[in-house]
C-alpha positions as YAML, in Angstrom:
chain: A
units: angstrom
residues:
- id: 1
  name: MET
  ca: [60.25, 102.39, -34.89]
- id: 2
  name: SER
  ca: [58.39, 105.69, -34.36]
- id: 3
  name: ILE
  ca: [58.09, 108.55, -36.84]
- id: 4
  name: GLY
  ca: [60.34, 110.61, -34.58]
- id: 5
  name: ASP
  ca: [63.07, 107.98, -35.00]
- id: 6
  name: THR
  ca: [62.55, 107.62, -38.75]
- id: 7
  name: ILE
  ca: [63.45, 111.20, -39.73]
- id: 8
  name: PRO
  ca: [66.91, 111.23, -38.03]
- id: 9
  name: LEU
  ca: [67.62, 107.82, -39.57]
- id: 10
  name: LEU
  ca: [66.61, 109.08, -43.04]
- id: 11
  name: THR
  ca: [68.79, 112.16, -42.51]
- id: 12
  name: LEU
  ca: [71.76, 109.92, -41.71]
- id: 13
  name: ILE
  ca: [71.16, 107.68, -44.73]
- id: 14
  name: THR
  ca: [70.85, 110.75, -46.99]
- id: 15
  name: ALA
  ca: [74.16, 112.12, -45.69]
- id: 16
  name: LEU
  ca: [75.91, 108.79, -46.26]
- id: 17
  name: HIS
  ca: [74.32, 107.84, -49.59]
- id: 18
  name: PRO
  ca: [72.83, 110.99, -51.21]
- id: 19
  name: GLY
  ca: [72.83, 109.49, -54.70]
- id: 20
  name: ILE
  ca: [70.89, 106.37, -53.74]
- id: 21
  name: VAL
  ca: [68.40, 108.38, -51.69]
- id: 22
  name: ALA
  ca: [67.94, 110.85, -54.55]
- id: 23
  name: VAL
  ca: [67.19, 108.01, -56.98]
- id: 24
  name: CYS
  ca: [64.69, 106.45, -54.56]
- id: 25
  name: ALA
  ca: [63.06, 109.84, -53.97]
- id: 26
  name: GLY
  ca: [62.88, 110.38, -57.73]
- id: 27
  name: ALA
  ca: [61.19, 107.00, -58.19]
- id: 28
  name: ILE
  ca: [58.60, 107.92, -55.56]
- id: 29
  name: GLY
  ca: [58.15, 111.29, -57.23]
- id: 30
  name: ALA
  ca: [57.56, 109.68, -60.63]
- id: 31
  name: CYS
  ca: [54.83, 107.49, -59.12]
- id: 32
  name: VAL
  ca: [53.24, 110.54, -57.47]
- id: 33
  name: GLY
  ca: [53.52, 112.35, -60.80]
- id: 34
  name: SER
  ca: [51.57, 109.52, -62.44]
- id: 35
  name: PHE
  ca: [48.77, 110.06, -59.94]
- id: 36
  name: LEU
  ca: [48.97, 113.82, -60.49]
- id: 37
  name: ASN
  ca: [48.35, 113.19, -64.20]
- id: 38
  name: VAL
  ca: [45.11, 111.44, -63.27]
- id: 39
  name: CYS
  ca: [44.13, 114.42, -61.09]
- id: 40
  name: ILE
  ca: [45.05, 116.92, -63.81]
- id: 41
  name: HIS
  ca: [42.85, 115.09, -66.30]
- id: 42
  name: ARG
  ca: [39.87, 114.44, -64.03]
- id: 43
  name: LEU
  ca: [39.59, 117.16, -61.38]
- id: 44
  name: PRO
  ca: [38.76, 120.05, -63.76]
- id: 45
  name: LYS
  ca: [35.99, 117.85, -65.19]
- id: 46
  name: GLY
  ca: [34.62, 117.06, -61.71]
- id: 47
  name: GLN
  ca: [35.43, 113.36, -62.04]
- id: 48
  name: SER
  ca: [36.64, 110.98, -59.34]
- id: 49
  name: VAL
  ca: [40.39, 110.44, -59.15]
- id: 50
  name: VAL
  ca: [39.90, 107.00, -57.60]
- id: 51
  name: THR
  ca: [37.49, 105.25, -59.96]
- id: 52
  name: PRO
  ca: [37.48, 104.06, -62.65]
- id: 53
  name: SER
  ca: [41.02, 102.81, -63.15]
- id: 54
  name: SER
  ca: [43.26, 104.40, -65.79]
- id: 55
  name: ARG
  ca: [41.75, 104.19, -69.25]
- id: 56
  name: CYS
  ca: [42.64, 105.23, -72.76]
- id: 57
  name: ALA
  ca: [40.63, 107.99, -74.45]
- id: 58
  name: CYS
  ca: [38.86, 105.23, -76.41]
- id: 59
  name: GLY
  ca: [37.65, 103.69, -73.15]
- id: 60
  name: GLU
  ca: [39.93, 100.65, -72.98]
- id: 61
  name: PRO
  ca: [41.57, 99.99, -69.57]
- id: 62
  name: ILE
  ca: [45.35, 100.49, -69.49]
- id: 63
  name: PRO
  ca: [47.30, 97.47, -68.13]
- id: 64
  name: PHE
  ca: [49.54, 98.34, -65.20]
- id: 65
  name: TRP
  ca: [52.70, 97.28, -67.09]
- id: 66
  name: LEU
  ca: [51.94, 99.92, -69.73]
- id: 67
  name: ASN
  ca: [51.12, 102.52, -67.09]
- id: 68
  name: LEU
  ca: [54.55, 102.62, -65.45]
- id: 69
  name: PRO
  ca: [55.74, 106.18, -64.76]
- id: 70
  name: LEU
  ca: [58.00, 107.49, -67.56]
- id: 71
  name: LEU
  ca: [58.76, 103.98, -68.86]
- id: 72
  name: GLY
  ca: [55.20, 103.38, -70.06]
- id: 73
  name: TRP
  ca: [55.24, 106.39, -72.39]
- id: 74
  name: VAL
  ca: [58.67, 105.43, -73.73]
- id: 75
  name: ILE
  ca: [57.71, 101.78, -74.31]
- id: 76
  name: LEU
  ca: [54.57, 102.84, -76.15]
- id: 77
  name: ARG
  ca: [56.49, 105.56, -78.06]
- id: 78
  name: GLY
  ca: [53.84, 108.08, -77.19]
- id: 79
  name: LYS
  ca: [50.96, 106.13, -78.72]
- id: 80
  name: ALA
  ca: [48.16, 104.12, -77.12]
- id: 81
  name: ASN
  ca: [48.59, 100.36, -77.42]
- id: 82
  name: CYS
  ca: [44.87, 99.73, -77.94]
- id: 83
  name: CYS
  ca: [43.94, 102.29, -80.60]
- id: 84
  name: GLY
  ca: [47.17, 104.02, -81.63]
- id: 85
  name: ALA
  ca: [46.00, 107.44, -80.45]
- id: 86
  name: LYS
  ca: [48.74, 109.91, -79.53]
- id: 87
  name: ILE
  ca: [49.48, 110.21, -75.80]
- id: 88
  name: SER
  ca: [50.14, 113.76, -74.66]
- id: 89
  name: VAL
  ca: [53.74, 114.57, -73.77]
- id: 90
  name: ARG
  ca: [52.29, 116.16, -70.65]
- id: 91
  name: TYR
  ca: [52.23, 112.75, -68.97]
- id: 92
  name: PRO
  ca: [55.98, 112.04, -68.95]
- id: 93
  name: VAL
  ca: [56.77, 115.72, -68.36]
- id: 94
  name: ILE
  ca: [54.71, 115.82, -65.15]
- id: 95
  name: GLU
  ca: [56.21, 112.52, -63.97]
- id: 96
  name: LEU
  ca: [59.76, 113.71, -64.66]
- id: 97
  name: LEU
  ca: [59.15, 117.12, -63.09]
- id: 98
  name: THR
  ca: [57.73, 115.55, -59.93]
- id: 99
  name: ALA
  ca: [60.61, 113.06, -59.78]
- id: 100
  name: LEU
  ca: [63.18, 115.88, -60.02]
- id: 101
  name: ALA
  ca: [61.32, 117.94, -57.41]
- id: 102
  name: PHE
  ca: [61.28, 115.05, -54.93]
- id: 103
  name: ALA
  ca: [64.95, 114.26, -55.50]
- id: 104
  name: ALA
  ca: [66.01, 117.90, -55.14]
- id: 105
  name: ALA
  ca: [63.98, 118.31, -51.95]
- id: 106
  name: ILE
  ca: [65.46, 115.27, -50.20]
- id: 107
  name: VAL
  ca: [69.02, 116.22, -51.17]
- id: 108
  name: TYR
  ca: [69.00, 119.98, -50.59]
- id: 109
  name: LEU
  ca: [66.53, 120.45, -47.72]
- id: 110
  name: PRO
  ca: [66.43, 119.21, -44.12]
- id: 111
  name: THR
  ca: [64.65, 115.87, -44.05]
- id: 112
  name: SER
  ca: [61.47, 117.03, -42.29]
- id: 113
  name: LYS
  ca: [61.10, 120.02, -44.62]
- id: 114
  name: ALA
  ca: [61.85, 117.83, -47.64]
- id: 115
  name: LEU
  ca: [59.03, 115.42, -46.79]
- id: 116
  name: ILE
  ca: [56.65, 118.35, -46.34]
- id: 117
  name: GLY
  ca: [58.02, 119.75, -49.58]
- id: 118
  name: TRP
  ca: [56.92, 116.62, -51.41]
- id: 119
  name: VAL
  ca: [53.33, 117.51, -50.55]
- id: 120
  name: PHE
  ca: [53.78, 121.24, -51.19]
- id: 121
  name: LEU
  ca: [55.54, 120.81, -54.56]
- id: 122
  name: SER
  ca: [53.09, 118.13, -55.71]
- id: 123
  name: LEU
  ca: [50.15, 120.47, -55.14]
- id: 124
  name: LEU
  ca: [51.93, 123.31, -56.96]
- id: 125
  name: ILE
  ca: [52.60, 121.05, -59.95]
- id: 126
  name: LEU
  ca: [48.97, 119.88, -59.97]
- id: 127
  name: LEU
  ca: [47.53, 123.40, -59.81]
- id: 128
  name: SER
  ca: [49.95, 124.74, -62.42]
- id: 129
  name: ALA
  ca: [49.21, 121.97, -64.91]
- id: 130
  name: CYS
  ca: [45.45, 122.42, -64.50]
- id: 131
  name: ASP
  ca: [45.80, 126.15, -65.13]
- id: 132
  name: LEU
  ca: [47.98, 125.60, -68.20]
- id: 133
  name: GLU
  ca: [45.85, 122.85, -69.72]
- id: 134
  name: GLU
  ca: [42.33, 123.90, -68.80]
- id: 135
  name: MET
  ca: [42.66, 127.53, -67.60]
- id: 136
  name: LEU
  ca: [40.78, 126.22, -64.59]
- id: 137
  name: VAL
  ca: [42.17, 125.71, -61.07]
- id: 138
  name: PRO
  ca: [40.21, 123.15, -59.00]
- id: 139
  name: ASP
  ca: [39.22, 124.34, -55.53]
- id: 140
  name: ALA
  ca: [39.93, 121.13, -53.58]
- id: 141
  name: PRO
  ca: [43.74, 121.00, -53.97]
- id: 142
  name: ASN
  ca: [43.95, 124.78, -53.72]
- id: 143
  name: PHE
  ca: [42.18, 124.85, -50.35]
- id: 144
  name: ALA
  ca: [44.15, 121.76, -49.31]
- id: 145
  name: LEU
  ca: [47.30, 123.84, -49.76]
- id: 146
  name: VAL
  ca: [46.04, 126.27, -47.11]
- id: 147
  name: GLY
  ca: [44.87, 123.62, -44.65]
- id: 148
  name: LEU
  ca: [47.99, 121.48, -44.97]
- id: 149
  name: GLY
  ca: [50.24, 124.51, -44.56]
- id: 150
  name: LEU
  ca: [48.60, 125.25, -41.24]
- id: 151
  name: ALA
  ca: [48.76, 121.61, -40.11]
- id: 152
  name: PHE
  ca: [52.41, 121.14, -41.06]
- id: 153
  name: SER
  ca: [53.37, 124.41, -39.37]
- id: 154
  name: ILE
  ca: [51.93, 123.11, -36.09]
- id: 155
  name: LEU
  ca: [53.44, 119.64, -36.46]
- id: 156
  name: THR
  ca: [56.85, 120.87, -37.69]
- id: 157
  name: PRO
  ca: [57.49, 124.42, -36.41]
- id: 158
  name: SER
  ca: [60.89, 124.50, -38.16]
- id: 159
  name: LEU
  ca: [58.92, 124.90, -41.40]
- id: 160
  name: GLN
  ca: [58.33, 128.50, -40.30]
- id: 161
  name: GLY
  ca: [61.91, 128.92, -39.07]
- id: 162
  name: GLU
  ca: [61.06, 128.59, -35.39]
- id: 163
  name: SER
  ca: [63.99, 127.61, -33.16]
- id: 164
  name: SER
  ca: [63.92, 124.20, -31.53]
- id: 165
  name: GLU
  ca: [65.31, 125.83, -28.38]
- id: 166
  name: LEU
  ca: [61.91, 127.26, -27.52]
- id: 167
  name: VAL
  ca: [59.43, 125.45, -25.32]
- id: 168
  name: ASP
  ca: [57.60, 122.99, -27.58]
- id: 169
  name: LEU
  ca: [54.11, 124.47, -27.13]
- id: 170
  name: THR
  ca: [55.39, 128.02, -27.58]
- id: 171
  name: ASN
  ca: [57.28, 126.87, -30.64]
- id: 172
  name: ARG
  ca: [54.16, 125.43, -32.21]
- id: 173
  name: LEU
  ca: [52.03, 128.48, -31.38]
- id: 174
  name: HIS
  ca: [54.64, 130.77, -32.95]
- id: 175
  name: ALA
  ca: [54.70, 128.61, -36.07]
- id: 176
  name: LEU
  ca: [50.91, 128.63, -36.24]
- id: 177
  name: SER
  ca: [50.81, 132.43, -35.93]
- id: 178
  name: ASP
  ca: [53.46, 132.73, -38.68]
- id: 179
  name: SER
  ca: [51.39, 130.50, -40.93]
- id: 180
  name: LEU
  ca: [48.15, 132.40, -40.20]
- id: 181
  name: PHE
  ca: [49.86, 135.73, -40.79]
- id: 182
  name: GLY
  ca: [51.20, 134.38, -44.08]
- id: 183
  name: ILE
  ca: [47.67, 133.42, -45.10]
- id: 184
  name: ALA
  ca: [46.35, 136.85, -44.13]
- id: 185
  name: VAL
  ca: [49.07, 138.77, -45.97]
- id: 186
  name: GLY
  ca: [48.79, 136.60, -49.07]
- id: 187
  name: THR
  ca: [45.00, 136.87, -49.18]
- id: 188
  name: ALA
  ca: [44.81, 140.59, -48.47]
- id: 189
  name: THR
  ca: [47.58, 141.60, -50.87]
- id: 190
  name: VAL
  ca: [46.18, 139.70, -53.84]
- id: 191
  name: TRP
  ca: [42.61, 140.80, -53.02]
- id: 192
  name: TRP
  ca: [43.54, 144.49, -53.01]
- id: 193
  name: ILE
  ca: [45.61, 144.20, -56.19]
- id: 194
  name: ARG
  ca: [42.78, 142.34, -57.86]
- id: 195
  name: THR
  ca: [40.17, 144.88, -56.72]
- id: 196
  name: ILE
  ca: [42.16, 147.94, -57.82]
- id: 197
  name: ALA
  ca: [43.29, 146.41, -61.12]
- id: 198
  name: THR
  ca: [39.75, 145.28, -61.94]
- id: 199
  name: ALA
  ca: [38.43, 148.79, -61.29]
- id: 200
  name: VAL
  ca: [41.13, 150.39, -63.46]
- id: 201
  name: MET
  ca: [40.95, 147.88, -66.32]
- id: 202
  name: GLY
  ca: [37.19, 147.44, -66.30]
- id: 203
  name: GLN
  ca: [37.50, 143.65, -66.30]
- id: 204
  name: GLU
  ca: [38.54, 140.95, -63.84]
- id: 205
  name: ALA
  ca: [42.31, 141.18, -63.45]
- id: 206
  name: MET
  ca: [42.99, 138.08, -61.35]
- id: 207
  name: GLY
  ca: [41.00, 135.02, -60.41]
- id: 208
  name: GLU
  ca: [39.94, 133.84, -56.98]
- id: 209
  name: ALA
  ca: [42.25, 130.85, -57.42]
- id: 210
  name: ASP
  ca: [45.24, 133.22, -57.34]
- id: 211
  name: ILE
  ca: [44.10, 134.53, -53.96]
- id: 212
  name: ILE
  ca: [43.74, 131.03, -52.50]
- id: 213
  name: LEU
  ca: [47.08, 129.91, -53.93]
- id: 214
  name: CYS
  ca: [48.90, 132.89, -52.44]
- id: 215
  name: ALA
  ca: [47.24, 132.17, -49.11]
- id: 216
  name: GLY
  ca: [48.39, 128.54, -49.34]
- id: 217
  name: VAL
  ca: [51.96, 129.59, -50.04]
- id: 218
  name: GLY
  ca: [51.73, 131.94, -47.05]
- id: 219
  name: ALA
  ca: [50.58, 129.00, -44.91]
- id: 220
  name: PHE
  ca: [53.68, 127.01, -45.85]
- id: 221
  name: CYS
  ca: [56.23, 129.81, -46.25]
- id: 222
  name: GLY
  ca: [55.02, 132.71, -44.08]
- id: 223
  name: TRP
  ca: [54.19, 136.25, -45.14]
- id: 224
  name: GLN
  ca: [57.51, 136.83, -46.88]
- id: 225
  name: GLY
  ca: [56.98, 133.74, -49.01]
- id: 226
  name: ALA
  ca: [53.46, 134.90, -49.89]
- id: 227
  name: LEU
  ca: [54.71, 138.29, -51.07]
- id: 228
  name: PHE
  ca: [57.56, 136.71, -53.03]
- id: 229
  name: CYS
  ca: [55.09, 134.29, -54.61]
- id: 230
  name: LEU
  ca: [52.97, 137.21, -55.81]
- id: 231
  name: PHE
  ca: [55.56, 139.76, -56.93]
- id: 232
  name: GLY
  ca: [58.22, 137.24, -57.92]
- id: 233
  name: GLY
  ca: [55.54, 135.37, -59.85]
- id: 234
  name: ALA
  ca: [54.64, 138.57, -61.69]
- id: 235
  name: VAL
  ca: [58.27, 139.05, -62.76]
- id: 236
  name: ILE
  ca: [58.57, 135.40, -63.83]
- id: 237
  name: GLY
  ca: [55.29, 135.69, -65.73]
- id: 238
  name: VAL
  ca: [56.56, 138.71, -67.68]
- id: 239
  name: ILE
  ca: [59.81, 136.90, -68.49]
- id: 240
  name: LEU
  ca: [57.94, 133.83, -69.74]
- id: 241
  name: LYS
  ca: [55.54, 135.98, -71.77]
- id: 242
  name: LEU
  ca: [58.28, 138.24, -73.15]
- id: 243
  name: PRO
  ca: [58.91, 136.30, -76.38]
- id: 244
  name: SER
  ca: [55.27, 136.62, -77.43]
- id: 245
  name: LEU
  ca: [55.16, 140.26, -76.31]
- id: 246
  name: LEU
  ca: [58.17, 141.07, -78.52]
- id: 247
  name: ARG
  ca: [56.70, 139.29, -81.53]
- id: 248
  name: ILE
  ca: [56.03, 141.98, -84.12]
- id: 249
  name: SER
  ca: [53.57, 140.04, -86.24]
- id: 250
  name: SER
  ca: [51.55, 136.93, -85.74]
- id: 251
  name: PRO
  ca: [49.25, 135.01, -88.07]
- id: 252
  name: ARG
  ca: [46.50, 135.36, -85.51]
- id: 253
  name: LYS
  ca: [46.02, 137.17, -82.26]
- id: 254
  name: GLY
  ca: [46.56, 134.94, -79.22]
- id: 255
  name: SER
  ca: [44.39, 134.83, -76.16]
- id: 256
  name: GLU
  ca: [44.86, 137.72, -73.76]
- id: 257
  name: SER
  ca: [44.30, 135.40, -70.81]
- id: 258
  name: VAL
  ca: [47.57, 134.39, -69.22]
- id: 259
  name: PRO
  ca: [47.71, 131.58, -66.64]
- id: 260
  name: PHE
  ca: [49.33, 133.13, -63.56]
- id: 261
  name: VAL
  ca: [49.38, 130.07, -61.30]
- id: 262
  name: PRO
  ca: [52.46, 128.46, -62.96]
- id: 263
  name: SER
  ca: [54.49, 131.66, -62.47]
- id: 264
  name: MET
  ca: [53.40, 131.91, -58.85]
- id: 265
  name: ALA
  ca: [54.27, 128.24, -58.35]
- id: 266
  name: ILE
  ca: [57.80, 128.76, -59.72]
- id: 267
  name: ALA
  ca: [58.31, 131.72, -57.37]
- id: 268
  name: ALA
  ca: [56.92, 129.73, -54.42]
- id: 269
  name: THR
  ca: [59.29, 126.86, -55.20]
- id: 270
  name: LEU
  ca: [62.28, 129.22, -55.31]
- id: 271
  name: TRP
  ca: [61.29, 130.61, -51.93]
- id: 272
  name: PHE
  ca: [60.71, 127.19, -50.39]
- id: 273
  name: PHE
  ca: [64.23, 126.09, -51.35]
- id: 274
  name: LYS
  ca: [66.18, 129.34, -51.01]
- id: 275
  name: GLY
  ca: [64.01, 131.90, -49.16]
- id: 276
  name: PRO
  ca: [66.53, 133.17, -46.55]
- id: 277
  name: VAL
  ca: [69.27, 133.27, -49.19]
- id: 278
  name: LEU
  ca: [67.08, 135.37, -51.47]
- id: 279
  name: VAL
  ca: [66.32, 137.82, -48.64]
- id: 280
  name: SER
  ca: [70.02, 138.17, -47.77]
- id: 281
  name: ALA
  ca: [70.95, 138.65, -51.43]
- id: 282
  name: TRP
  ca: [68.30, 141.36, -51.78]
- id: 283
  name: PHE
  ca: [69.47, 143.35, -48.79]
- id: 284
  name: GLU
  ca: [73.07, 143.07, -49.93]
- id: 285
  name: TRP
  ca: [72.08, 144.30, -53.38]
- id: 286
  name: VAL
  ca: [70.22, 147.36, -52.06]
- id: 287
  name: GLY
  ca: [73.10, 148.15, -49.72]
- id: 288
  name: TYR
  ca: [71.65, 147.32, -46.28]
...
């Protein structure tokens, strides 16, 4: 059976048994989330994500039956079996978040876009967690977001909303141009905002990782998605930061550095799932 035959078959199975497919997708997502945890821990430190195998902080290897996604943390009750050290709640959270993302994608998106979404959403989760935990966004997955967005746009032009009625080559070229334009708009917009804000504030306002991320979202979602990622992410960031901004007194002053990648990732996810709906709702709200 070819790949071209597999996607229609998966679409049919999803339509007939959405619950079963969602559970299977969630299980795959949890396994991917387990690997993402390895990447989150090792990539910012410049370590290999392949070797050595999973180990406790004390250096002892973790048996595979205690390294099962979600279940492993529950069985161990959040403590290492070898030394009793506390295991960060980040591990099950990432696994659960990835599982929910995979299940939602396969249920609510067309099959081809859902499978691409598994890659897109996994990279967003990885980059966001690295920014939250280390305030450092590794270059490799960030640039991979750009490259894969271009590749998937060529392979699956419907990712960019191109009609299947067009000649196949024309369809793919249109999708490629949409993806490239999304990269250009995302890169240029963030670069200019960063340059102007840095000049006004006298310090670096945004990191280079934000520019690359916005370009990657543009590669997957086009120029509209790139702009929504940036400006929608800014609104989401303010909302998430609002409780601390409204705090009148604090025992100590918190860091002024705010990770922006998670907010951009949330906005990008909203656009990936509901982009056209959001555009329509906006124009209806402003009266067009």
